[in-house]
Legacy VTK file of the C-alpha trace (Angstrom):
# vtk DataFile Version 3.0
C-alpha trace
ASCII
DATASET POLYDATA
POINTS 114 float
-0.239 0.101 0.211
0.981 3.423 -0.663
0.406 6.156 1.987
-2.279 7.661 -0.604
-3.798 4.046 -0.387
-3.645 4.126 3.456
-6.194 6.878 3.235
-5.835 8.143 6.322
-2.792 9.751 8.506
0.298 7.443 8.617
0.253 6.773 12.251
-3.249 6.158 12.191
-4.149 2.604 13.264
-6.307 0.182 11.550
-7.855 -2.929 12.638
-7.005 -6.457 11.477
-9.771 -8.340 10.127
-9.859 -11.328 12.358
-8.999 -11.283 15.924
-5.191 -10.291 16.833
-3.098 -9.128 19.772
-2.304 -6.233 19.327
-5.707 -5.557 17.655
-4.190 -2.894 15.492
-1.508 -1.890 13.267
-0.030 1.032 11.602
1.389 1.882 8.013
4.772 1.690 9.677
3.903 -1.741 10.926
2.726 -2.543 7.354
5.968 -1.768 6.267
8.051 -3.478 8.816
5.692 -6.541 8.173
7.124 -6.458 4.316
10.755 -5.718 5.616
10.474 -8.509 7.910
8.920 -11.161 5.569
11.039 -10.744 2.741
14.084 -10.233 4.608
14.669 -11.033 8.246
14.215 -14.985 7.590
16.243 -15.940 4.672
17.561 -18.909 6.487
13.954 -20.361 6.200
12.726 -19.049 3.065
13.655 -18.254 -0.445
11.512 -16.083 -2.665
10.992 -15.922 -6.507
9.953 -12.513 -7.167
8.792 -11.203 -10.276
6.545 -8.483 -11.413
3.565 -9.117 -13.658
3.557 -7.083 -17.132
1.777 -4.338 -17.262
1.591 -3.633 -13.656
1.657 0.279 -12.493
4.913 1.195 -12.091
3.932 3.780 -9.175
5.780 1.864 -6.012
6.188 3.469 -2.546
9.406 4.783 -1.645
9.958 2.251 1.131
9.465 -0.708 -1.385
12.251 1.431 -3.689
14.548 1.434 -0.990
14.076 -2.407 -0.205
14.287 -3.262 -4.038
17.521 -1.015 -4.060
19.008 -2.925 -0.925
17.794 -6.716 -1.775
16.636 -6.771 -5.376
18.531 -8.084 -8.415
21.970 -6.400 -9.312
22.310 -5.421 -12.801
25.911 -7.131 -12.681
23.929 -10.717 -12.689
21.997 -9.752 -15.804
22.854 -11.608 -18.489
24.667 -9.707 -21.454
21.445 -9.311 -23.581
19.653 -8.098 -20.642
22.390 -6.058 -19.344
22.515 -4.565 -22.870
18.727 -3.521 -22.959
18.812 -2.232 -19.335
21.830 0.071 -20.078
19.722 1.457 -23.031
16.897 1.827 -20.987
18.818 3.641 -18.068
20.319 6.059 -20.600
16.965 6.666 -22.136
15.026 6.663 -19.285
13.477 9.992 -17.674
12.731 7.999 -14.346
14.099 9.456 -11.371
17.432 7.961 -10.984
16.329 5.649 -8.003
13.122 4.411 -9.773
14.966 3.366 -13.140
16.080 -0.120 -11.932
12.543 -1.014 -10.456
10.761 0.240 -13.311
13.193 -1.603 -15.839
12.689 -5.058 -13.688
8.893 -4.366 -13.592
8.194 -3.319 -16.932
10.264 -6.222 -18.561
9.044 -8.767 -15.915
12.604 -9.909 -14.873
12.464 -12.370 -12.238
15.146 -13.013 -9.381
15.691 -15.470 -6.214
15.984 -13.998 -3.073
17.510 -16.246 -0.200
LINES 1 115
114 0 1 2 3 4 5 6 7 8 9 10 11 12 13 14 15 16 17 18 19 20 21 22 23 24 25 26 27 28 29 30 31 32 33 34 35 36 37 38 39 40 41 42 43 44 45 46 47 48 49 50 51 52 53 54 55 56 57 58 59 60 61 62 63 64 65 66 67 68 69 70 71 72 73 74 75 76 77 78 79 80 81 82 83 84 85 86 87 88 89 90 91 92 93 94 95 96 97 98 99 100 101 102 103 104 105 106 107 108 109 110 111 112 113
């Protein structure tokens, strides 16, 4: 969820759909949950990650940061993909921090996080 989709002040709490302790969570708890699920238990899980073609390229800043820290490295791209990425990066009007995620999402690049 982006801050706009949260549709209330980010520090305001929402209720879980089921009974849970604690009974509420904030937007910051939501972000922490994603970071914990996708990163803090690598010894227990590997994640196959890809973006469906045609998705919106509007990502929240916290997710861009997560992808920059833990996402695919352009140095691991095959020669063919690296060539296309370099062209995309040079021609792109996306802000510098959004170029990698925009490329990965728009081209449906897959990777494994382990």
